N, C-alpha and C positions, 0 to 999 in steps of 0.2 A: 589455185583453189577457188571453186564457185561458192560463194556465200549466199545462201537463199534461205527464207524462211517461210512456213506456210502462211497462208492468210487467215487461218484460225487454228486453233490448238486441236480441235476435234469436232465431228459432226458435219452433216451434209451441207453444201451450198445450195441455195435456191435462187433462180432467176425471177425477178418480178418486173413490173410496169410501174415507173413513177407515175403518181397521180398528184400530189399536193405536199408542200411543206408547212403544215399549221403553225409551227413555231420553229426556233432554232434547233431544237434538238429531237424533233419529230419529223417522220416522213410517212405519208399515206402511200400505199402501193397496191397493185393487183397481182395476186398470184392466179393465174387462170381467170376465173371470175370472181374470186374472193377478195374483198377489200380487207387488207391487214396494216397494222402500224408497227413502225420500225424505229428503234433508237438511232440517232445520227450523232456521232461523237465530234465530227468535222463541224466547228462553228463558223467557218468561212461562208461567204455569200453565196459562192457556187452557181452563180447566175448562168454561166455558160454550160453547165454540167446537169443541174438539175432542172430539165426542161420536160413537158408535159411528153410522155412516150418514151422517155428515156429509159434504157435496160438498166436494171439494179441487179446486184449480186447480194443476198442476205444470208445470214447466218443465224441459228437459233440462239435464244438467249434462255438458258435453262435454270438460271439461278432463281430461287424462291423471291417472292415479294417484286418482282419485276413489273412494271405495267405494260410493257409490249414485249411480244412474244419474239421478235427479231431485232437483229442488229445490222444496220446498213455497213457491208463491207467495201462495196465499190460501184461503180457506175461507169457504162461504157460511153465513151466520146468516139462515135464512129465506130471503127474496130478495135480502139485502143481501151483496154480496161485502166481506169483510175482509182485509186484508193482512196476511201473516205474515213479509213480508220486511222486516227491520229497517233494511236499507240503502236502501230506496226512499224513505223521507223525506229522506235526505240528498241524494239526486239531484234529488228536487222542490225542495229548497231551493238547490241549485246552479242550477236553472233559473230560480228565482224570482229569486235574487241578480243572475244574468248580465242578467235582462230588467227590472231595477229594480222588482219587483213587490212588495218589502218595503220600504217607503218610509223605516222607521226606520234602514234601513241603506244609504240610497241615497248617503250621502257617501263611501262607501269605493269605490274604484276597483281595488283589488287584492284578491285572494281565495286564500287559501293553505289547502289541505286538510290534514287529519291534522298539524296544527301541533304540534310539541313545546316544552313549556315546563318546563324543568326536567327531572324525571324522568316528567311527565305528558304525555299526548297528548290534544287537543282537536280536535273537528270542523273547526273553521275559525278562521283569524285573517284579519280583515278589515283593510284599510288597511295603512300602513307608517309606519315611524319611530315618532314619540312619539303618534301618533294612530291607534290601533287598536282592535279590538273581539275579544275572544274569545267565539266563538259554538259553543254545544252545541245539538245536536239530538236529540230524544228522540221514539221512536215510540210512540203511544198505540192501543191496540186494544181497551181494556175499556171498554164503556158500559152502563151500568145506570140505567134509568129517566131518559134524557136526561141523565145526568151521566157524563163521561168521567172514568176514574180511571188514576192512574199512581203507582207500577209495579204490574204485574200479579203480581210476584214479589218477594220481598226482593231489593234490588239494592245492594251495597256499592259497586259501581263508579259508580251513578248518584249515591248520596249522597256519596261522595268527590268527584265532579266538582262537586257543589254546594258542598261545603266549600271546595274550592279557589278556585272562581269568588268566593265570599264573601270570602275572603282577599285576592284580587287586588282586588276591587272596593273594599275598605276601603283599600287603598293608592293608588286613583285610576284603576286600570284599568277602563276599559268592558268589561263582561262582560254576556252574555244567554244567554238559552234559548228555543228554540222548540219548542213541543210540536206535532207533528203527528198529529192525531186522524184515524185512518184509517178513519172510520165517517161515517155520513149524518146521525145524529140527536141527536148531543150538543149542549147548550145551554150548557155551561160544564164547566171542568176543575177538579178537585180531587187533593190526594194522597190515596192509599189508606192511612189511616191503621191499619187493621185488618191489611193485608198487610204494611206496612213502617213503622211509626212513626218509626223513625230517619231514614228520608227525610223524612217529613213535618215534622219538626223542622228538618232541615237546609234544607229549602224554606223555610219561614218565617224562619229566621236569613238565608238568601241573599236573601231580598226584603228584609228589614231592613238589609242590608248595602248595598244597592243594585244588586243583581244584576237586571236587566230581564227579565221572562218575558212570554212571548206564545204563545197557541195559536190553532191555525187548524183548522177543520173541512174535511177533506180527502177527498171522497167518491171511491170506486173503482169502476170498471167493467172489463171484459175490455180496453178501449182503453188503460187507464192511470188514474193517480191526478191529481187536480186540485187545485190550490190554491183553497180556498174561503174563506169568511168567517172573521175573527176572531172568538172566543168569549172571554168572561171567564174569569179564573182565580180561584178564591177558595182561601184557605189552608186551609180545613176545611168540610166540609158544614154545621156550626153556622153559618158566616159567609155562607151564602145568603141572598138575600133572601127573607124570609118570604112576602111578598105574590106571588112568582112561583112558589116551590115548595112553600108550605104548611108545616104544622107536621110 
């Protein structure tokens, strides 16, 4: 079964040309000769993607009270479309869980989104009663020389999530993280030590504490994002098999 979700729920997609990023959440772009502003959900640095002249895909924002008319859905890197919608992976995981496409979670028949545990909120709580799994989903857009890297910018929130998951896992709670790589060409995922060494340490500690981690290659087209093949996760580039990646 092919698991695919559309880029947006409804409305037309519009191609635009990237001009500038005045702040973390705002993009300026041109549609033909008209300068427009668009909301950007992805808080990563995106230095290799948001370059002058880059082709953007925008969607309309119809909600009242919005300061921008558009939402940035994706950007082209050469011929490859890369998602900049950080909620798209969650929608894909919902579809995958609903259709049993993630066999490691097939035992759970109940799914709660935005689950609150103590003072913290997690993407999903699967199951009920004593047999549950706390699941976090992370959006990955940075790929360099066939390696996917996360995060693309220092993320205290992502680090804190891993620390909390590790704490729960040590007490016997099943916890997992699914990384959705919204690119075509990655062969493995590693934490970005240069961007966020604290996250990389938290990732290694979480794995050692029993937190399960999975990564999936999920290519994007204008028709939507598709759940693809799993790829391995390594705790650092130094842990990669040398026979495959070389020195």
